[in-house]
N, C-alpha and C positions, 0 to 999 in steps of 0.2 A: 458376144465376143469373148474369146477365151481369156484375155487379160482381165476383163471385168469379173468373170466367174471366179478366177483364181484369187483376185484381190478381195472380193466379197467373202469368199470362203475363209480366207486368212483373217479378215476382220471379225467375222462371227466366231472364230475359234480362239480369239485373243482371250487369255485368262485373267489379265489384270490391266490396269491403266498404263503401266510401264510398257507392256507388250503392244498395247494399242498406240502408244506414242511413237514407238519404233516403226510401226506400220504406216502411220501418217507421214513420218519423215521419208520412208521408203518410196511412197507413191506421190506425195504432194509437197515434199520439202524442196528446198532450193536446188538440191541435186537429185530429186526424186525422178521416178520414171516419167510421170505425166509432164513435169516441168521440162525434162530433156526433150520429150516428144514435141512439146510446144515450140521449143527453140529450133527444132529441126524443120518446122513448117516453112521457114523462109526459103529453103532450098528446093521446095516442090513447085511444080507448075501451078498456075493460078487455080484451075478447076479442081485439081487434086488437093490443093491446099485448102480450099473451102470445105470439101467433103471430109478431109482428114481433121480439120479444125472443129467442125461440128461434132464429129465422133468423139474427139478428145474432150470437148466441153461437156458432152453428155456423160462421158466416163468420169470426169472430175466431179460433176454434181452428184452422181450416184455414189461415188466413194465418200464425198463429204457427208452426205446424208447417212450412209452406213456407219461412218466413224462417229457421228454425233449420236446416233441411236445406241450404238454399242457402248459408247462412253457413259451415257445416261444409265444404261442397264448395269454396267459395272459399278457405278457410284451407288445405285440403289442396293445392289447386292452387298457392297462393302458396308453400307449403313445398316442393313438388316443383320449382318453378322455381328457388327459392333453392338447393336441393341440387344441381340440375343446373348452375347457374351457378358454384357454389363447389367443385365436385368437383375433387379432386386426383388426378393420375395418379402413384401412388407408385412406379411402375416407371421414371419419368424420373430421370436423374442429379441428385443434390443440388447445391445452390449452396454453393460454398466460402465460408465466413465468415472474417473477419479474426481471426486468432489472436494474442493478445498474446505478449510475450516478455520476458525479463529484460534489464535495462539492462546494457551492457557492464561498468560498474563493479561491479555486483552479481555478474556472471559471474566477473570476476577475483577479487573478494573471496571468493566461494564456493570457488574453486580454492585460494586461499591457505589458507583455514581448513581445507579438507580435508587439505592437506599437513601442517599443524601438528597437527591432531587425530590424524593418523597417527603423529606423534612423541610423543603423550601430552599435548599441551597442551589446556587448557580455554579455550573462547571466552567472554569476558565483555564487557559493554557498559556505558557510563556516560553521564552527562548532557552535552548539548552546551552548556548554560549552566553555567558553572563559577565557583567562588570563587577569589579571588586567591591564597589560601593554597595550595590544591591545584594551581593552574595554575603558580604561580611560587615562592612562599616555601618550601614543603615540598620543592621540587625544587632547592633550593640556588640560587635566583634571587631574592634579596631585593630590596626596593625600591631603586631607583637602581643596581642591579647593571648593568654595561655589557652583559651578555648579553641583557638585556631588549630591546635594540635589534634583536636577531635576529627578534623577533616584533612586527610592527606590529599593534595590538590593537583589537578592537571592545569598548569598555566599555559597560555597560548602566546607564541612569539611571532606569529605571522604578521608581517608588515602590511599595511593597507586594509586590514580587517576592520570594519566599522560596525558598531552596534547602536541601535536606536533605543531611546528611553521610552517610558510609558506614554509620552505625548509626542513622540516623533523626534525629540531632540537627540543630538549625537552624544553618546556616552563617552566620557573621558576616563582615563586610567587604564589599569591592566585588565586583561580579559582572561577568562578561565572557563572550563566546563563546569557548570554549576554543581555544587556538592550536595545540594538539597533543593527542594521545591519552595523553600521559604522566601527566596527573593521575590516571588510573585506576590507575597504579602505587601511588600513595599511598592511594587509596580502598580498593583491594583488600588492601594490606598492613595497614591499620588493622583491617579486619574479619576477617582470616584470619591464621593462623600458618603458618610454613614447615614442610616444603618444599612448593612448588607450582610449576606451569608454566602460564602463561596467555598468551593473545593477545587483543588488544583492537582490533577493527575500529571505525572511526567516521569521522564527518565533522568537519573542523576549519576554522577561519576565521582569515584574516589579511588585513590591509588592504594589499593589494598591487596594483600596476599589472598589469592582465591583458595577456597576449600569447599567442603560440602554445604556450608551455611553462609559463605561470604563471596561476593563478587565485586569486581571493580565497576561494573555497570549494573544498576538495578532500578527499581521503580518505587516511587513514593506517592502517597495521596495526602495532600496538605489541606487543612481546613482552617478557615478564618471567619470569625463572627465579630462584628464591631457595632456598637450602638450605645444608647444610654442605659445604665443599670445592668449591664452584662456582668455576671458573676461566675464563680467556680461551679455553682449549682447548675447553671446552664451548660457548662462544659461537661459535667458528669452526666447530665441528662442526654446530651448528644451521643456520648460514648455508650451509655446504657441502651439507647435506641439502636445503635449499631450492633451491639452484642445480641440484642433480642432478634434483630433481623437476620443475623448470620447464624446463630446457634439456638434460637428458640427461647421459650419462656423460662427455662431453667438456668439460662445463662446469667452471670453476674459480672460486675466490674470492680476493679480494685485500683486505687491510686496510691503511689508511694512517692514521697518527696525526692526530687532530683534537681540538679542545676542545669539550666540552659540559659545562655546570655540574653536571649530575646524574650523570655517570659519570666514573670515574678508574681506569685510563686510558680515553680515548675514541678511537674510530676511525670512519673513513668506510669503508664496505665496498662493493665492486664485484663483479659476477659476469661471468664470461666468457661471451659469447653466441656459441656456435659458428656458428650460421646467419649472423649479421651480421658475424662475425669482428671483434668489438670488445668492450671492457669497458663494462659498464653500471653507473654509479654509482647505487645504489638507496637508500641511507639511512645513518643513523648508528647506532652501537652502542657498548658499553663495559661495564665493570664498575660496578655500582651504587655511587655515592659513599657513603662511610661517613656523611657528614652527612645524607644522605637517610634512612638507617636510624635515625639519632638523632632526626630530626624526626618519623618515624613513631612511635617509642616514646614521645616526649614527648606526642604527640597521644593515643595510646592511654592513657597515664597520666592525661591530663586528663579522659578518659571513665571512669576507674576501672578500666582494664584493665592487666594486668601487661605489662612490656616483653617483646618476643618476638624482637627482631632483634639481640641481642648474640651475637657469635660466629658469625654466618652471613655468607655472601657471595652475590652474585647478579649476573646480567648482564641488560641490557636492549637492545632494538634497536627501530628504527622505520623503516618504508619507505613510499614513496608508491604507492598503488594505481593512480592514473592513469598513472604512468610505465610500469608493467608492462602495463596495458591498451592503451596506445598502441602498444607494441611488439608485443603479441600479435595485435592486430587491424589493424595498419597504419594507425592514425589519426594524421594529421599535426598536428592542432591540438587542444589540451586543451579549448578552448571548445566544441567539438562536443558534449562530454558533457552540457552543461547548456543547450544551445540549444533543446531540445525539438522538433527537426525530425524529423517522421515518416520522411522519406526516409532519414535516417541511422539511426534506431532500428530500422526494419523489416529492416535487414540482419542483425539478431541474433535474429530469430524462429527458434525451433527449435534455437538453440545452447544446449547444456546443459553 
């Protein structure tokens, strides 16, 4: 029949699924030709209606089959084209992606921690928001003490801010951003009994005018050793081992008397840098002040713990991580560490 031949030809020549969908609606849709012919059967005589009905059903089945086959063929062709267009040649060399790296401060900190872990020290950390008692009072720096002028301070005024002590108790009094890592001396001694050796890496905050060698935010590494018979000789030995690990067998150490409220005697220590042929003043140190041990035992007793620091001695030291990193990597300005410039940070990719 002519209608069937025309319809099949139109279906076979459909170039895409949209065109095929239009043909299906034209012939088999609610208003399509076959549907309209089916509706017209009611007006025909019975015998003619049967013959015409059979012919229309055969035509409908032929069209449905042709539409289904053409639809499948068009979908396969579309898939083939998509696969051809998206094909990857896995034999081509790969594209090098940006690989992240550690910050130079982190690299220097990791090196220092590895040195002290090799000497038997345990690394611990503490909160950057600290209580006045741990940051000042317990370290023999009571209110109005002139030594507080050494640390210009960021005090916190946010209501509802709560701080936990070393055993989970709530800390009373004013809060601040810690000005040094030394508060962890108190926190650790309250929660532990001697002997022990610890180092405390961390970020500290001081309200300072920034320049090439000073920043308001910087990093320290604190050390604390407590036990029976600990002396200045042990302190000098620890700093000597640090110097040897950092700068080799030609390095030496030098101590000069200086005042710190939480140590007695106190010293400023320097390390001889053979490559640069000069002394590097790295930090302060000294024997833990007896008053600090007394404050720790008083706090322990307030928590129902027995005193643990009678008859022991200890030493403490602290050094600036940025200072060492600037020397290690040849960085002329401390502000580079915190500027977030990719050109600067990309230099340390792959440094372990």
